[in-house]
N, CA, C and O of each residue as an XYZ file, in Angstrom:
496
protein
N       0.850     -1.189      0.000
C       0.000      0.000      0.000
C       0.890      1.246      0.000
O       1.785      1.375      0.835
N       0.643      2.141     -0.922
C       1.477      3.335     -0.999
C       0.939      4.415     -0.072
O      -0.247      4.435      0.257
N       1.821      5.306      0.342
C       1.428      6.431      1.173
C       0.783      7.503      0.315
O       1.112      7.663     -0.861
N      -0.133      8.227      0.918
C      -0.805      9.309      0.216
C       0.169     10.463      0.030
O       0.768     10.940      0.994
N       0.322     10.905     -1.198
C       1.174     12.047     -1.514
C       0.483     13.311     -1.036
O      -0.704     13.504     -1.302
N       1.192     14.160     -0.347
C       0.614     15.378      0.216
C       0.910     16.553     -0.715
O       1.968     17.175     -0.630
N      -0.032     16.844     -1.596
C       0.142     17.934     -2.560
C       0.364     19.273     -1.879
O       1.248     20.035     -2.274
N      -0.429     19.563     -0.865
C      -0.330     20.869     -0.220
C       1.059     21.075      0.388
O       1.635     22.157      0.274
N       1.582     20.058      1.021
C       2.914     20.154      1.627
C       4.003     20.251      0.549
O       4.942     21.037      0.673
N       3.868     19.455     -0.490
C       4.865     19.458     -1.562
C       4.918     20.797     -2.281
O       6.000     21.329     -2.533
N       3.751     21.344     -2.613
C       3.714     22.626     -3.312
C       4.215     23.732     -2.386
O       4.948     24.620     -2.823
N       3.829     23.686     -1.118
C       4.315     24.688     -0.149
C       5.838     24.649     -0.083
O       6.478     25.701     -0.069
N       6.417     23.478     -0.044
C       7.878     23.368      0.018
C       8.532     23.908     -1.249
O       9.583     24.546     -1.179
N       7.924     23.659     -2.400
C       8.441     24.219     -3.656
C       8.363     25.746     -3.638
O       9.283     26.425     -4.095
N       7.266     26.278     -3.110
C       7.100     27.733     -3.022
C       8.160     28.318     -2.087
O       8.790     29.325     -2.410
N       8.352     27.689     -0.940
C       9.359     28.179      0.008
C      10.740     28.189     -0.639
O      11.494     29.149     -0.482
N      11.066     27.142     -1.353
C      12.361     27.081     -2.023
C      12.485     28.204     -3.050
O      13.526     28.854     -3.141
N      11.427     28.431     -3.818
C      11.432     29.513     -4.801
C      11.657     30.860     -4.115
O      12.477     31.658     -4.568
N      10.938     31.112     -3.036
C      11.069     32.375     -2.313
C      12.497     32.552     -1.811
O      13.096     33.614     -1.984
N      13.034     31.515     -1.195
C      14.379     31.603     -0.621
C      15.443     31.829     -1.689
O      16.441     32.501     -1.429
N      15.247     31.282     -2.881
C      16.254     31.376     -3.931
C      16.073     32.573     -4.861
O      17.047     33.064     -5.430
N      14.840     33.045     -5.019
C      14.570     34.023     -6.066
C      14.068     35.381     -5.603
O      14.079     36.335     -6.381
N      13.630     35.489     -4.362
C      12.956     36.714     -3.935
C      13.875     37.595     -3.093
O      14.519     37.132     -2.151
N      13.916     38.873     -3.456
C      14.582     39.903     -2.662
C      13.464     40.713     -2.016
O      12.739     41.431     -2.705
N      13.322     40.603     -0.708
C      12.207     41.223     -0.007
C      12.165     42.740     -0.184
O      11.100     43.346     -0.071
N      13.290     43.346     -0.456
C      13.341     44.798     -0.637
C      12.625     45.246     -1.907
O      12.339     46.432     -2.068
N      12.335     44.318     -2.803
C      11.640     44.647     -4.052
C      10.129     44.814     -3.861
O       9.428     45.182     -4.804
N       9.625     44.550     -2.662
C       8.179     44.546     -2.421
C       7.831     45.466     -1.263
O       8.493     45.468     -0.225
N       6.778     46.244     -1.464
C       6.346     47.184     -0.436
C       5.411     46.539      0.584
O       5.264     47.040      1.699
N       4.783     45.435      0.205
C       3.857     44.774      1.119
C       3.821     43.282      0.817
O       4.249     42.829     -0.245
N       3.305     42.544      1.768
C       3.168     41.100      1.573
C       2.140     40.813      0.480
O       2.253     39.817     -0.234
N       1.141     41.683      0.349
C       0.128     41.504     -0.697
C       0.746     41.641     -2.083
O       0.400     40.896     -3.000
N       1.660     42.591     -2.230
C       2.342     42.768     -3.510
C       3.154     41.523     -3.860
O       3.136     41.064     -5.002
N       3.861     40.984     -2.876
C       4.638     39.766     -3.100
C       3.713     38.586     -3.392
O       3.993     37.776     -4.275
N       2.625     38.494     -2.656
C       1.674     37.396     -2.867
C       1.102     37.444     -4.287
O       0.982     36.408     -4.941
N       0.755     38.623     -4.759
C       0.246     38.766     -6.126
C       1.305     38.334     -7.140
O       1.005     37.623     -8.100
N       2.537     38.767     -6.918
C       3.629     38.381     -7.814
C       3.794     36.856     -7.835
O       3.910     36.252     -8.902
N       3.803     36.248     -6.657
C       3.991     34.795     -6.582
C       2.847     34.051     -7.266
O       3.084     33.093     -8.002
N       1.616     34.483     -7.028
C       0.473     33.831     -7.670
C       0.579     33.921     -9.187
O       0.360     32.931     -9.886
N       0.911     35.098     -9.696
C       1.027     35.276    -11.150
C       2.181     34.465    -11.723
O       2.026     33.798    -12.746
N       3.318     34.521    -11.077
C       4.528     33.886    -11.592
C       4.501     32.374    -11.452
O       4.853     31.656    -12.388
N       4.087     31.890    -10.295
C       4.204     30.458    -10.014
C       3.115     29.613    -10.657
O       3.242     28.389    -10.705
N       2.054     30.228    -11.149
C       1.052     29.448    -11.886
C       1.687     28.753    -13.091
O       1.217     27.701    -13.524
N       2.738     29.333    -13.621
C       3.385     28.773    -14.804
C       4.842     28.393    -14.591
O       5.501     27.937    -15.525
N       5.350     28.571    -13.392
C       6.762     28.323    -13.139
C       7.100     26.840    -13.215
O       6.395     25.999    -12.659
N       8.170     26.541    -13.900
C       8.606     25.168    -14.080
C       8.927     24.434    -12.799
O       8.746     23.217    -12.740
N       9.391     25.113    -11.776
C       9.773     24.426    -10.561
C       8.651     24.197     -9.578
O       8.795     23.393     -8.657
N       7.542     24.879     -9.747
C       6.464     24.770     -8.769
C       5.261     24.025     -9.331
O       4.838     23.023     -8.754
N       4.706     24.486    -10.434
C       3.547     23.794    -11.001
C       3.869     23.070    -12.297
O       3.204     22.096    -12.650
N       4.868     23.534    -12.993
C       5.262     23.007    -14.304
C       4.105     23.036    -15.296
O       3.994     22.174    -16.167
N       3.261     24.024    -15.149
C       2.142     24.180    -16.063
C       2.628     24.416    -17.490
O       1.964     24.017    -18.447
N       3.777     25.059    -17.635
C       4.281     25.372    -18.979
C       4.546     24.102    -19.786
O       4.393     24.108    -21.007
N       4.938     23.025    -19.127
C       5.210     21.770    -19.837
C       4.089     20.754    -19.654
O       4.120     19.674    -20.243
N       3.096     21.105    -18.832
C       1.969     20.240    -18.512
C       2.408     18.944    -17.823
O       1.694     17.942    -17.853
N       3.590     18.980    -17.204
C       4.048     17.844    -16.424
C       5.039     18.305    -15.370
O       6.062     18.911    -15.692
N       4.738     18.021    -14.123
C       5.655     18.316    -13.032
C       6.674     17.193    -12.913
O       7.859     17.435    -12.686
N       6.209     15.986    -13.067
C       7.045     14.812    -12.824
C       7.841     14.353    -14.041
O       8.868     13.690    -13.899
N       7.367     14.705    -15.242
C       7.940     14.187    -16.495
C       7.912     12.660    -16.507
O       8.760     12.011    -17.120
N       6.926     12.108    -15.820
C       6.754     10.659    -15.731
C       5.281     10.363    -15.447
O       4.756     10.721    -14.392
N       4.629      9.711    -16.395
C       3.222      9.355    -16.197
C       3.060      8.434    -14.989
O       2.099      8.562    -14.230
N       3.998      7.511    -14.814
C       3.910      6.577    -13.690
C       4.002      7.331    -12.360
O       3.209      7.086    -11.452
N       4.967      8.244    -12.245
C       5.126      8.999    -11.002
C       3.894      9.857    -10.735
O       3.438      9.947     -9.595
N       3.357     10.483    -11.766
C       2.148     11.293    -11.597
C       0.987     10.427    -11.114
O       0.203     10.861    -10.270
N       0.869      9.214    -11.637
C      -0.182      8.300    -11.194
C       0.008      7.943     -9.726
O      -0.966      7.842     -8.980
N       1.249      7.753     -9.307
C       1.527      7.466     -7.896
C       1.091      8.640     -7.018
O       0.506      8.439     -5.954
N       1.375      9.860     -7.462
C       0.974     11.037     -6.699
C      -0.547     11.159     -6.638
O      -1.096     11.559     -5.611
N      -1.222     10.820     -7.718
C      -2.682     10.920     -7.760
C      -3.368      9.857     -6.904
O      -4.492     10.043     -6.438
N      -2.670      8.745     -6.708
C      -3.235      7.644     -5.915
C      -3.656      8.179     -4.542
O      -2.861      8.814     -3.849
N      -4.876      7.925     -4.161
C      -5.457      8.372     -2.890
C      -5.702      9.885     -2.854
O      -5.992     10.433     -1.790
N      -5.589     10.560     -3.990
C      -5.848     12.000     -4.053
C      -6.947     12.335     -5.063
O      -7.036     13.471     -5.529
N      -7.765     11.370     -5.392
C      -8.827     11.625     -6.363
C      -9.842     12.629     -5.835
O     -10.495     13.323     -6.615
N      -9.978     12.708     -4.511
C     -10.893     13.691     -3.927
C     -10.444     15.112     -4.228
O     -11.262     15.955     -4.594
N      -9.170     15.383     -4.081
C      -8.679     16.739     -4.362
C      -8.676     17.006     -5.862
O      -8.864     18.148     -6.283
N      -8.465     15.966     -6.682
C      -8.564     16.138     -8.131
C      -9.988     16.504     -8.515
O     -10.202     17.418     -9.312
N     -10.956     15.805     -7.961
C     -12.361     16.098     -8.259
C     -12.709     17.522     -7.837
O     -13.393     18.241     -8.565
N     -12.240     17.923     -6.668
C     -12.484     19.278     -6.170
C     -11.846     20.315     -7.104
O     -12.469     21.323     -7.437
N     -10.618     20.064     -7.517
C      -9.917     20.998     -8.405
C     -10.624     21.102     -9.755
O     -10.783     22.199    -10.290
N     -11.041     19.978    -10.297
C     -11.733     19.988    -11.589
C     -13.049     20.740    -11.493
O     -13.414     21.495    -12.395
N     -13.759     20.529    -10.392
C     -15.038     21.214    -10.199
C     -14.839     22.718    -10.024
O     -15.537     23.513    -10.653
N     -13.892     23.111     -9.175
C     -13.666     24.525     -8.881
C     -13.105     25.292    -10.073
O     -13.390     26.479    -10.232
N     -12.314     24.632    -10.907
C     -11.714     25.312    -12.048
C     -12.560     25.189    -13.304
O     -12.248     25.793    -14.330
N     -13.632     24.406    -13.225
C     -14.527     24.251    -14.360
C     -13.954     23.424    -15.503
O     -14.439     23.506    -16.631
N     -12.936     22.636    -15.224
C     -12.300     21.855    -16.285
C     -13.064     20.582    -16.615
O     -12.971     20.072    -17.731
N     -13.802     20.079    -15.673
C     -14.616     18.903    -15.925
C     -13.800     17.652    -16.202
O     -12.573     17.645    -16.106
N     -14.506     16.618    -16.540
C     -13.875     15.318    -16.728
C     -13.024     15.220    -17.983
O     -12.249     14.274    -18.122
N     -13.147     16.162    -18.889
C     -12.322     16.100    -20.100
C     -10.835     16.174    -19.762
O     -10.001     15.681    -20.520
N     -10.504     16.784    -18.635
C      -9.097     16.862    -18.215
C      -8.517     15.482    -17.965
O      -7.309     15.284    -18.094
N      -9.362     14.528    -17.611
C      -8.879     13.166    -17.367
C      -8.314     12.530    -18.632
O      -7.434     11.671    -18.561
N      -8.814     12.946    -19.772
C      -8.322     12.409    -21.039
C      -6.907     12.887    -21.359
O      -6.223     12.301    -22.198
N      -6.477     13.942    -20.694
C      -5.126     14.458    -20.918
C      -4.075     13.668    -20.151
O      -2.880     13.847    -20.385
N      -4.492     12.809    -19.251
C      -3.575     11.919    -18.563
C      -3.200     12.358    -17.158
O      -3.553     13.444    -16.698
N      -2.470     11.467    -16.495
C      -2.101     11.667    -15.095
C      -1.214     12.879    -14.894
O      -1.379     13.603    -13.912
N      -0.286     13.116    -15.792
C       0.626     14.249    -15.628
C      -0.137     15.571    -15.650
O       0.146     16.469    -14.857
N      -1.088     15.687    -16.545
C      -1.904     16.896    -16.619
C      -2.749     17.052    -15.360
O      -2.873     18.160    -14.837
N      -3.325     15.970    -14.870
C      -4.133     16.018    -13.648
C      -3.277     16.405    -12.450
O      -3.734     17.133    -11.569
N      -2.050     15.927    -12.412
C      -1.108     16.283    -11.357
C      -0.861     17.798    -11.360
O      -0.856     18.424    -10.300
N      -0.659     18.377    -12.526
C      -0.439     19.818    -12.653
C      -1.698     20.589    -12.240
O      -1.599     21.634    -11.597
N      -2.860     20.088    -12.599
C      -4.116     20.741    -12.223
C      -4.213     20.856    -10.707
O      -4.592     21.907    -10.191
N      -3.876     19.796     -9.995
C      -3.927     19.839     -8.527
C      -2.903     20.825     -7.993
O      -3.214     21.607     -7.094
N      -1.691     20.806     -8.524
C      -0.645     21.731     -8.056
C      -1.081     23.183     -8.229
O      -0.870     24.008     -7.340
N      -1.683     23.491     -9.359
C      -2.159     24.858     -9.602
C      -3.314     25.194     -8.658
O      -3.441     26.330     -8.200
N      -4.141     24.212     -8.376
C      -5.302     24.418     -7.512
C      -4.887     24.743     -6.075
O      -5.506     25.600     -5.445
N      -3.865     24.087     -5.549
C      -3.454     24.298     -4.157
C      -2.417     25.419     -4.016
O      -2.004     25.734     -2.900
N      -1.997     26.014     -5.115
C      -0.920     26.998     -5.089
C      -1.202     28.183     -4.174
O      -0.339     28.555     -3.379
N      -2.375     28.780     -4.261
C      -2.687     29.950     -3.436
C      -2.541     29.664     -1.954
O      -1.948     30.455     -1.220
N      -3.079     28.540     -1.513
C      -2.966     28.149     -0.107
C      -1.504     27.874      0.259
O      -1.055     28.222      1.351
N      -0.773     27.252     -0.656
C       0.641     26.952     -0.410
C       1.456     28.232     -0.263
O       2.347     28.314      0.582
N       1.148     29.231     -1.091
C       1.844     30.521     -0.991
C       1.567     31.152      0.361
O       2.491     31.623      1.024
N       0.311     31.169      0.780
C      -0.038     31.752      2.082
C       0.728     31.063      3.209
O       1.278     31.732      4.084
N       0.765     29.739      3.194
C       1.459     28.994      4.247
C       2.962     29.248      4.213
O       3.586     29.433      5.258
N       3.537     29.258      3.033
C       4.976     29.497      2.902
C       5.344     30.873      3.424
O       6.336     31.019      4.137
N       4.554     31.888      3.075
C       4.833     33.239      3.536
C       4.748     33.340      5.058
O       5.556     34.027      5.683
N       3.775     32.659      5.650
C       3.648     32.651      7.117
C       4.847     31.948      7.757
O       5.453     32.463      8.697
N       5.179     30.770      7.238
C       6.274     30.001      7.832
C       7.617     30.716      7.723
O       8.463     30.591      8.608
N       7.810     31.458      6.653
C       9.062     32.194      6.468
C       9.030     33.569      7.134
O      10.023     34.297      7.115
N       7.881     33.923      7.725
C       7.685     35.218      8.387
C       8.057     36.371      7.452
O       8.760     37.306      7.834
N       7.568     36.275      6.230
C       7.920     37.218      5.188
C       7.383     38.624      5.474
O       8.035     39.614      5.142
N       6.222     38.715      6.078
C       5.666     40.047      6.362
C       6.633     40.862      7.205
O       6.853     42.043      6.937
N       7.204     40.242      8.209
C       8.181     40.931      9.069
C       9.419     41.325      8.262
O       9.955     42.420      8.432
N       9.867     40.431      7.390
C      11.056     40.706      6.583
C      10.839     41.869      5.615
O      11.742     42.675      5.387
N       9.638     41.948      5.053
C       9.322     43.058      4.139
C       9.264     44.373      4.926
O       9.770     45.400      4.474
N       8.646     44.328      6.097
C       8.526     45.544      6.916
C       9.899     46.060      7.341
O      10.101     47.269      7.453
N      10.839     45.148      7.578
C      12.200     45.550      7.964
C      12.949     46.173      6.798
O      13.889     46.948      6.972
N      12.490     45.800      5.575
C      13.000     46.362      4.336
C      14.456     46.300      4.211
O      15.009     46.745      3.205
């Protein structure tokens, strides 16, 4: 029996890594400005959602493993984004990316809190 892959934790960790490697807090006047930038940028970023290539894993088998026991969040993401069941025809890798994009906003919020970014921006 395989363990359930935790999309929210995985995406949050990718976001934290992106922030630590790519973000200069002095470039942002507020946490909201940074949050908007991250939401816009990371929806298509290769390291976080890999939406640009439509595959995070570059492996259909690995994507299927990640989806295992996560069909509930896939169904929720498909419903909330209006993509419907036609997305299933695009395969496991595409469905994996759909979930990553769906949880991104929450992952950004958690990453910013854990890194105490608001305080860092205020210190400028």
